[in-house]
A tleap script that builds the chain and sets N, CA, C and O, in Angstrom:
source leaprc.protein.ff14SB
mol = sequence {
  NMET THR GLU LYS SER THR GLY THR ASP GLY
  PRO ALA GLY ALA GLY GLU GLY LYS ALA GLU
  GLY GLU GLY THR GLY GLY MET LYS LYS LEU
  LEU TYR HIE ASP SER GLN LEU VAL GLN GLY
  LEU TYR ALA ILE ILE LEU LEU VAL VAL LEU
  ILE ALA THR LEU GLN LEU TYR LEU ALA ILE
  GLN ASP VAL ILE ASN ARG TRP PHE SER TYR
  GLU TYR ILE PRO LEU ILE ASN SER LEU TYR
  PHE ILE LEU VAL ILE ALA GLY GLY VAL TYR
  LEU ILE TRP LEU ARG ILE THR ARG CARG
}
set mol.1.N position { 0.805 -1.215 0.083 }
set mol.1.CA position { 0.081 0.053 -0.221 }
set mol.1.C position { 0.628 1.165 0.077 }
set mol.1.O position { 0.026 2.239 0.064 }
set mol.2.N position { 1.904 1.004 0.393 }
set mol.2.CA position { 2.896 2.334 0.200 }
set mol.2.C position { 3.788 2.690 -0.953 }
set mol.2.O position { 4.446 3.722 -1.086 }
set mol.3.N position { 3.688 1.500 -1.893 }
set mol.3.CA position { 3.890 1.721 -3.327 }
set mol.3.C position { 3.329 2.953 -3.929 }
set mol.3.O position { 2.161 3.244 -3.671 }
set mol.4.N position { 4.227 3.906 -4.907 }
set mol.4.CA position { 3.596 4.787 -5.771 }
set mol.4.C position { 3.035 4.523 -6.852 }
set mol.4.O position { 3.796 3.789 -7.484 }
set mol.5.N position { 1.940 4.757 -7.523 }
set mol.5.CA position { 1.521 4.397 -8.755 }
set mol.5.C position { 2.293 4.465 -9.795 }
set mol.5.O position { 3.101 5.394 -9.810 }
set mol.6.N position { 2.271 3.633 -10.803 }
set mol.6.CA position { 3.151 3.875 -11.938 }
set mol.6.C position { 2.370 4.187 -13.326 }
set mol.6.O position { 2.839 4.282 -14.460 }
set mol.7.N position { 0.996 4.317 -12.869 }
set mol.7.CA position { -0.117 4.559 -13.884 }
set mol.7.C position { 0.340 6.038 -14.512 }
set mol.7.O position { 1.348 6.661 -14.179 }
set mol.8.N position { -0.616 6.429 -15.465 }
set mol.8.CA position { -0.329 7.870 -16.121 }
set mol.8.C position { -1.647 8.858 -15.392 }
set mol.8.O position { -2.011 9.898 -15.941 }
set mol.9.N position { -2.247 8.377 -14.149 }
set mol.9.CA position { -3.517 8.772 -13.719 }
set mol.9.C position { -2.912 9.932 -12.581 }
set mol.9.O position { -3.738 10.685 -12.064 }
set mol.10.N position { -2.013 10.009 -12.348 }
set mol.10.CA position { -1.277 11.114 -11.242 }
set mol.10.C position { -0.209 11.602 -11.437 }
set mol.10.O position { 0.293 11.378 -12.539 }
set mol.11.N position { 0.452 12.342 -10.581 }
set mol.11.CA position { 1.862 12.875 -10.737 }
set mol.11.C position { 2.759 11.990 -10.826 }
set mol.11.O position { 3.708 12.343 -11.525 }
set mol.12.N position { 2.851 10.694 -10.269 }
set mol.12.CA position { 3.908 9.677 -10.043 }
set mol.12.C position { 4.163 9.061 -11.402 }
set mol.12.O position { 5.284 8.597 -11.610 }
set mol.13.N position { 3.238 9.009 -12.350 }
set mol.13.CA position { 3.623 8.675 -13.878 }
set mol.13.C position { 4.070 9.768 -14.748 }
set mol.13.O position { 4.577 9.551 -15.849 }
set mol.14.N position { 3.883 10.962 -14.256 }
set mol.14.CA position { 3.845 12.052 -15.083 }
set mol.14.C position { 5.294 12.260 -15.729 }
set mol.14.O position { 5.461 12.966 -16.724 }
set mol.15.N position { 6.178 11.678 -15.168 }
set mol.15.CA position { 7.762 11.958 -15.606 }
set mol.15.C position { 8.199 10.711 -16.255 }
set mol.15.O position { 9.293 10.669 -16.817 }
set mol.16.N position { 7.473 9.769 -16.217 }
set mol.16.CA position { 7.983 8.451 -16.658 }
set mol.16.C position { 8.541 8.444 -17.960 }
set mol.16.O position { 7.809 8.844 -18.865 }
set mol.17.N position { 9.920 7.995 -18.295 }
set mol.17.CA position { 10.438 7.795 -19.638 }
set mol.17.C position { 11.509 9.050 -20.292 }
set mol.17.O position { 12.086 9.142 -21.376 }
set mol.18.N position { 11.463 9.871 -19.171 }
set mol.18.CA position { 12.124 11.140 -19.510 }
set mol.18.C position { 13.142 11.159 -18.666 }
set mol.18.O position { 13.056 10.716 -17.521 }
set mol.19.N position { 14.508 11.828 -19.308 }
set mol.19.CA position { 15.658 12.001 -18.353 }
set mol.19.C position { 15.288 13.364 -17.759 }
set mol.19.O position { 14.386 14.114 -18.133 }
set mol.20.N position { 16.279 13.560 -16.625 }
set mol.20.CA position { 16.036 14.838 -15.846 }
set mol.20.C position { 16.034 16.262 -16.689 }
set mol.20.O position { 16.917 16.406 -17.535 }
set mol.21.N position { 15.281 17.085 -16.530 }
set mol.21.CA position { 15.513 18.238 -17.301 }
set mol.21.C position { 14.907 18.227 -18.958 }
set mol.21.O position { 14.558 19.263 -19.523 }
set mol.22.N position { 14.866 17.100 -19.489 }
set mol.22.CA position { 14.549 16.966 -20.823 }
set mol.22.C position { 13.316 17.662 -21.435 }
set mol.22.O position { 13.380 18.187 -22.547 }
set mol.23.N position { 12.206 17.657 -20.699 }
set mol.23.CA position { 10.922 18.271 -20.862 }
set mol.23.C position { 10.942 19.887 -20.941 }
set mol.23.O position { 10.098 20.501 -21.595 }
set mol.24.N position { 11.805 20.417 -20.340 }
set mol.24.CA position { 11.927 21.996 -20.448 }
set mol.24.C position { 12.616 22.275 -21.588 }
set mol.24.O position { 12.152 23.332 -22.016 }
set mol.25.N position { 13.554 21.847 -22.363 }
set mol.25.CA position { 14.206 22.397 -23.491 }
set mol.25.C position { 12.937 22.620 -24.674 }
set mol.25.O position { 12.969 23.589 -25.433 }
set mol.26.N position { 12.159 21.901 -24.708 }
set mol.26.CA position { 10.873 22.009 -25.527 }
set mol.26.C position { 9.987 23.146 -25.309 }
set mol.26.O position { 9.248 23.587 -26.190 }
set mol.27.N position { 10.072 23.648 -24.050 }
set mol.27.CA position { 9.166 24.480 -23.581 }
set mol.27.C position { 9.877 25.709 -23.859 }
set mol.27.O position { 9.213 26.700 -24.165 }
set mol.28.N position { 11.407 25.796 -23.779 }
set mol.28.CA position { 12.070 27.074 -23.987 }
set mol.28.C position { 12.069 27.368 -25.395 }
set mol.28.O position { 11.969 28.538 -25.766 }
set mol.29.N position { 12.168 26.433 -26.201 }
set mol.29.CA position { 12.258 26.634 -27.491 }
set mol.29.C position { 10.742 27.058 -28.171 }
set mol.29.O position { 10.683 27.876 -29.089 }
set mol.30.N position { 9.690 26.485 -27.679 }
set mol.30.CA position { 8.077 27.340 -27.789 }
set mol.30.C position { 8.152 28.572 -27.448 }
set mol.30.O position { 7.689 29.367 -28.266 }
set mol.31.N position { 8.618 29.013 -26.437 }
set mol.31.CA position { 8.648 30.360 -25.529 }
set mol.31.C position { 9.716 31.241 -26.500 }
set mol.31.O position { 9.412 32.394 -26.806 }
set mol.32.N position { 10.869 30.693 -26.926 }
set mol.32.CA position { 11.317 31.517 -27.660 }
set mol.32.C position { 10.676 31.995 -29.268 }
set mol.32.O position { 10.743 33.097 -29.812 }
set mol.33.N position { 10.065 30.745 -29.745 }
set mol.33.CA position { 9.262 31.032 -31.143 }
set mol.33.C position { 8.315 32.183 -30.880 }
set mol.33.O position { 8.312 33.210 -31.558 }
set mol.34.N position { 7.498 31.947 -29.837 }
set mol.34.CA position { 6.311 32.583 -29.681 }
set mol.34.C position { 6.977 34.179 -29.169 }
set mol.34.O position { 6.197 35.130 -29.203 }
set mol.35.N position { 8.061 34.356 -28.821 }
set mol.35.CA position { 8.721 35.705 -28.436 }
set mol.35.C position { 8.969 36.327 -30.078 }
set mol.35.O position { 8.496 37.402 -30.448 }
set mol.36.N position { 9.822 35.398 -30.970 }
set mol.36.CA position { 9.942 35.894 -32.125 }
set mol.36.C position { 8.823 36.300 -33.068 }
set mol.36.O position { 9.009 37.015 -34.053 }
set mol.37.N position { 7.637 35.793 -32.700 }
set mol.37.CA position { 6.401 35.996 -33.311 }
set mol.37.C position { 5.924 37.154 -33.016 }
set mol.37.O position { 5.467 38.019 -33.764 }
set mol.38.N position { 6.079 37.137 -31.605 }
set mol.38.CA position { 5.124 38.713 -31.093 }
set mol.38.C position { 6.088 39.691 -31.644 }
set mol.38.O position { 5.545 40.645 -32.200 }
set mol.39.N position { 7.504 39.697 -31.629 }
set mol.39.CA position { 8.185 40.607 -32.335 }
set mol.39.C position { 7.985 40.896 -33.602 }
set mol.39.O position { 8.064 41.993 -34.155 }
set mol.40.N position { 7.723 39.871 -34.036 }
set mol.40.CA position { 7.283 40.188 -35.588 }
set mol.40.C position { 6.378 40.898 -35.759 }
set mol.40.O position { 6.496 41.917 -36.439 }
set mol.41.N position { 5.191 40.526 -35.158 }
set mol.41.CA position { 3.983 41.295 -35.140 }
set mol.41.C position { 4.091 42.673 -34.890 }
set mol.41.O position { 3.575 43.516 -35.623 }
set mol.42.N position { 4.880 42.987 -33.670 }
set mol.42.CA position { 5.150 44.185 -33.268 }
set mol.42.C position { 5.626 45.142 -34.050 }
set mol.42.O position { 5.110 46.260 -34.065 }
set mol.43.N position { 6.717 44.805 -34.827 }
set mol.43.CA position { 7.329 45.302 -35.981 }
set mol.43.C position { 6.298 45.787 -37.156 }
set mol.43.O position { 6.275 46.913 -37.654 }
set mol.44.N position { 5.468 44.708 -37.478 }
set mol.44.CA position { 4.416 44.870 -38.374 }
set mol.44.C position { 3.494 46.016 -38.068 }
set mol.44.O position { 3.504 46.907 -38.917 }
set mol.45.N position { 2.739 46.177 -37.088 }
set mol.45.CA position { 2.071 46.863 -36.545 }
set mol.45.C position { 2.570 48.344 -36.261 }
set mol.45.O position { 1.883 49.362 -36.177 }
set mol.46.N position { 4.021 48.189 -36.129 }
set mol.46.CA position { 4.889 49.850 -36.035 }
set mol.46.C position { 5.164 50.420 -37.296 }
set mol.46.O position { 5.405 51.603 -37.535 }
set mol.47.N position { 5.102 49.395 -38.140 }
set mol.47.CA position { 5.289 49.804 -39.736 }
set mol.47.C position { 4.094 50.335 -40.248 }
set mol.47.O position { 4.153 51.297 -41.014 }
set mol.48.N position { 2.832 49.753 -39.875 }
set mol.48.CA position { 1.651 50.359 -40.571 }
set mol.48.C position { 1.140 51.457 -39.534 }
set mol.48.O position { 0.082 51.966 -39.902 }
set mol.49.N position { 1.577 51.888 -38.468 }
set mol.49.CA position { 1.400 52.858 -37.727 }
set mol.49.C position { 2.096 54.249 -38.364 }
set mol.49.O position { 1.576 55.336 -38.616 }
set mol.50.N position { 3.376 53.814 -38.511 }
set mol.50.CA position { 4.337 54.604 -39.408 }
set mol.50.C position { 3.698 55.374 -40.468 }
set mol.50.O position { 3.598 56.598 -40.558 }
set mol.51.N position { 3.280 54.463 -41.257 }
set mol.51.CA position { 2.616 54.672 -42.837 }
set mol.51.C position { 1.454 55.645 -42.468 }
set mol.51.O position { 1.339 56.754 -42.989 }
set mol.52.N position { 0.708 55.207 -41.647 }
set mol.52.CA position { -0.458 55.976 -41.082 }
set mol.52.C position { -0.140 57.369 -40.489 }
set mol.52.O position { -0.737 58.389 -40.832 }
set mol.53.N position { 0.685 57.334 -39.723 }
set mol.53.CA position { 0.889 58.890 -39.452 }
set mol.53.C position { 1.836 59.475 -40.461 }
set mol.53.O position { 1.698 60.684 -40.269 }
set mol.54.N position { 2.579 59.349 -41.273 }
set mol.54.CA position { 2.874 59.971 -42.482 }
set mol.54.C position { 1.529 60.393 -43.331 }
set mol.54.O position { 1.259 61.546 -43.668 }
set mol.55.N position { 0.761 59.252 -43.599 }
set mol.55.CA position { -0.536 60.025 -44.355 }
set mol.55.C position { -1.414 61.100 -43.706 }
set mol.55.O position { -1.951 62.065 -44.250 }
set mol.56.N position { -1.440 60.724 -42.438 }
set mol.56.CA position { -1.984 62.066 -41.613 }
set mol.56.C position { -0.953 63.232 -41.657 }
set mol.56.O position { -1.630 64.258 -41.596 }
set mol.57.N position { 0.002 63.469 -41.712 }
set mol.57.CA position { 0.914 64.405 -41.739 }
set mol.57.C position { 0.620 65.195 -43.174 }
set mol.57.O position { 0.381 66.378 -43.414 }
set mol.58.N position { 0.737 64.091 -43.969 }
set mol.58.CA position { 0.318 65.084 -45.238 }
set mol.58.C position { -0.882 65.345 -45.361 }
set mol.58.O position { -0.965 66.472 -45.850 }
set mol.59.N position { -2.121 64.802 -45.136 }
set mol.59.CA position { -3.234 65.046 -45.173 }
set mol.59.C position { -3.481 66.235 -44.319 }
set mol.59.O position { -4.373 66.892 -44.856 }
set mol.60.N position { -3.132 66.718 -43.372 }
set mol.60.CA position { -3.060 67.723 -42.587 }
set mol.60.C position { -2.664 69.032 -43.379 }
set mol.60.O position { -3.294 70.086 -43.470 }
set mol.61.N position { -1.377 68.654 -43.958 }
set mol.61.CA position { -0.739 69.767 -44.734 }
set mol.61.C position { -1.983 70.103 -46.068 }
set mol.61.O position { -2.196 71.220 -46.538 }
set mol.62.N position { -2.547 69.062 -46.403 }
set mol.62.CA position { -3.428 69.559 -47.412 }
set mol.62.C position { -4.349 70.308 -47.052 }
set mol.62.O position { -4.610 71.367 -47.622 }
set mol.63.N position { -5.090 69.763 -45.852 }
set mol.63.CA position { -6.213 70.634 -45.193 }
set mol.63.C position { -5.895 72.165 -45.023 }
set mol.63.O position { -6.692 73.044 -45.350 }
set mol.64.N position { -4.641 72.402 -44.473 }
set mol.64.CA position { -4.275 73.853 -44.152 }
set mol.64.C position { -3.889 74.501 -45.194 }
set mol.64.O position { -3.820 75.712 -44.986 }
set mol.65.N position { -3.562 74.116 -46.417 }
set mol.65.CA position { -3.747 74.626 -47.966 }
set mol.65.C position { -5.046 74.935 -48.543 }
set mol.65.O position { -5.266 75.891 -49.287 }
set mol.66.N position { -5.917 74.048 -48.144 }
set mol.66.CA position { -7.519 74.292 -48.705 }
set mol.66.C position { -8.090 75.384 -47.605 }
set mol.66.O position { -8.787 76.294 -48.054 }
set mol.67.N position { -7.875 75.345 -46.442 }
set mol.67.CA position { -8.863 76.043 -45.750 }
set mol.67.C position { -8.311 77.504 -45.528 }
set mol.67.O position { -9.079 78.462 -45.630 }
set mol.68.N position { -7.139 77.650 -45.261 }
set mol.68.CA position { -6.548 78.935 -45.011 }
set mol.68.C position { -6.224 79.748 -46.145 }
set mol.68.O position { -5.890 79.149 -47.167 }
set mol.69.N position { -6.269 81.276 -46.161 }
set mol.69.CA position { -5.948 81.915 -47.070 }
set mol.69.C position { -4.390 81.903 -47.584 }
set mol.69.O position { -3.771 81.679 -46.544 }
set mol.70.N position { -3.506 82.016 -48.565 }
set mol.70.CA position { -2.439 81.675 -48.871 }
set mol.70.C position { -1.525 82.542 -48.312 }
set mol.70.O position { -0.347 82.185 -48.319 }
set mol.71.N position { -1.889 83.861 -47.716 }
set mol.71.CA position { -0.813 84.656 -46.902 }
set mol.71.C position { -0.963 84.080 -45.426 }
set mol.71.O position { -0.504 84.836 -44.570 }
set mol.72.N position { -1.478 82.975 -44.991 }
set mol.72.CA position { -1.938 82.716 -43.649 }
set mol.72.C position { -1.019 81.552 -43.726 }
set mol.72.O position { -0.568 81.330 -42.602 }
set mol.73.N position { -0.520 80.637 -44.708 }
set mol.73.CA position { -0.283 79.494 -45.038 }
set mol.73.C position { 1.123 79.226 -44.267 }
set mol.73.O position { 1.284 78.224 -43.569 }
set mol.74.N position { 1.958 80.050 -44.427 }
set mol.74.CA position { 3.184 79.958 -43.870 }
set mol.74.C position { 3.145 79.826 -42.229 }
set mol.74.O position { 3.769 79.035 -41.522 }
set mol.75.N position { 2.183 80.885 -41.837 }
set mol.75.CA position { 2.332 81.089 -40.136 }
set mol.75.C position { 1.721 79.591 -39.692 }
set mol.75.O position { 2.178 79.055 -38.682 }
set mol.76.N position { 0.636 78.908 -40.506 }
set mol.76.CA position { -0.005 78.092 -40.015 }
set mol.76.C position { 0.944 76.784 -40.071 }
set mol.76.O position { 0.924 75.858 -39.260 }
set mol.77.N position { 1.589 76.880 -40.946 }
set mol.77.CA position { 2.524 75.728 -41.324 }
set mol.77.C position { 3.618 75.827 -40.354 }
set mol.77.O position { 4.333 74.902 -39.970 }
set mol.78.N position { 3.655 76.852 -40.062 }
set mol.78.CA position { 5.098 76.766 -38.920 }
set mol.78.C position { 4.642 76.402 -37.648 }
set mol.78.O position { 5.300 75.616 -36.967 }
set mol.79.N position { 3.689 76.837 -37.288 }
set mol.79.CA position { 2.812 76.482 -36.059 }
set mol.79.C position { 2.705 74.835 -35.860 }
set mol.79.O position { 2.999 74.144 -34.885 }
set mol.80.N position { 2.091 74.420 -37.353 }
set mol.80.CA position { 2.333 72.880 -37.268 }
set mol.80.C position { 3.249 72.382 -37.133 }
set mol.80.O position { 3.235 71.307 -36.534 }
set mol.81.N position { 4.265 72.828 -37.539 }
set mol.81.CA position { 5.818 72.205 -37.392 }
set mol.81.C position { 6.099 72.287 -35.991 }
set mol.81.O position { 6.532 71.343 -35.329 }
set mol.82.N position { 5.824 73.532 -35.510 }
set mol.82.CA position { 6.166 73.334 -34.141 }
set mol.82.C position { 5.439 72.334 -33.249 }
set mol.82.O position { 6.083 71.825 -32.332 }
set mol.83.N position { 4.511 72.093 -33.378 }
set mol.83.CA position { 3.419 70.840 -32.607 }
set mol.83.C position { 3.760 69.498 -32.992 }
set mol.83.O position { 3.313 68.548 -32.349 }
set mol.84.N position { 4.512 69.337 -33.983 }
set mol.84.CA position { 5.111 67.886 -34.511 }
set mol.84.C position { 6.303 67.851 -33.874 }
set mol.84.O position { 6.576 66.848 -33.214 }
set mol.85.N position { 7.157 68.858 -33.951 }
set mol.85.CA position { 8.493 68.735 -33.523 }
set mol.85.C position { 8.119 68.435 -31.782 }
set mol.85.O position { 8.444 67.308 -31.410 }
set mol.86.N position { 7.496 69.311 -30.752 }
set mol.86.CA position { 7.189 69.438 -29.652 }
set mol.86.C position { 6.892 67.828 -29.267 }
set mol.86.O position { 7.468 67.171 -28.401 }
set mol.87.N position { 5.802 67.384 -30.187 }
set mol.87.CA position { 5.213 65.904 -29.606 }
set mol.87.C position { 6.291 64.937 -29.789 }
set mol.87.O position { 6.401 64.022 -28.973 }
set mol.88.N position { 7.127 65.044 -30.807 }
set mol.88.CA position { 8.173 64.171 -31.111 }
set mol.88.C position { 9.100 64.105 -29.862 }
set mol.88.O position { 9.494 63.084 -29.299 }
set mol.89.N position { 9.369 65.402 -29.543 }
set mol.89.CA position { 10.554 65.390 -28.350 }
set mol.89.C position { 9.996 65.099 -27.050 }
set mol.89.O position { 10.703 64.721 -26.116 }
set mol.90.N position { 8.573 65.288 -26.952 }
set mol.90.CA position { 7.900 64.637 -25.664 }
set mol.90.C position { 7.891 63.291 -25.629 }
set mol.90.O position { 8.027 62.699 -24.558 }
set mol.91.N position { 7.723 62.616 -26.849 }
set mol.91.CA position { 7.688 61.179 -26.948 }
set mol.91.C position { 9.021 60.547 -26.705 }
set mol.91.O position { 9.220 59.626 -25.913 }
set mol.92.N position { 10.051 61.214 -27.573 }
set mol.92.CA position { 11.417 60.756 -26.748 }
set mol.92.C position { 11.889 60.780 -25.543 }
set mol.92.O position { 12.596 59.904 -25.046 }
set mol.93.N position { 11.450 61.974 -24.922 }
set mol.93.CA position { 11.720 62.371 -23.403 }
set mol.93.C position { 10.881 61.229 -22.740 }
set mol.93.O position { 11.451 60.713 -21.778 }
set mol.94.N position { 9.786 60.782 -23.014 }
set mol.94.CA position { 8.906 59.676 -22.033 }
set mol.94.C position { 10.101 58.458 -22.216 }
set mol.94.O position { 10.685 57.941 -21.264 }
set mol.95.N position { 10.333 58.114 -23.677 }
set mol.95.CA position { 10.970 56.882 -23.769 }
set mol.95.C position { 12.208 56.951 -22.904 }
set mol.95.O position { 12.351 56.014 -22.118 }
set mol.96.N position { 12.968 57.737 -22.913 }
set mol.96.CA position { 14.160 58.072 -22.405 }
set mol.96.C position { 13.896 57.878 -20.633 }
set mol.96.O position { 14.598 57.163 -19.919 }
set mol.97.N position { 12.886 58.582 -20.229 }
set mol.97.CA position { 12.817 58.607 -18.687 }
set mol.97.C position { 12.136 57.390 -18.262 }
set mol.97.O position { 12.143 57.206 -17.044 }
set mol.98.N position { 11.573 56.551 -18.951 }
set mol.98.CA position { 11.074 55.086 -18.629 }
set mol.98.C position { 12.271 54.078 -18.330 }
set mol.98.O position { 12.090 53.133 -17.562 }
set mol.99.N position { 13.431 54.285 -18.919 }
set mol.99.CA position { 14.341 53.511 -18.711 }
set mol.99.C position { 15.349 53.698 -17.229 }
set mol.99.O position { 16.275 52.916 -17.010 }
savepdb mol mol.pdb
quit
């Protein structure tokens, strides 16, 4: 009655037939591939966001040219460029201060 079960119905039979540490190599490989997949998806999403940001930038330029009188376009463009630069500097500052 004190012998452990050698069947597969419980923890006693869970490690049968494997050398010590053999089961963890497959899990590490799986996690590594998952990590690569997540990084690849992250890179694709980042590329799509970059393209969308460029399109938005150009669309706002077009809106400025259509909505404002030609004599105010340089002033409005200057303000817009200052906002874009300030936003970029702020994002870089956030990234640096997080580390």
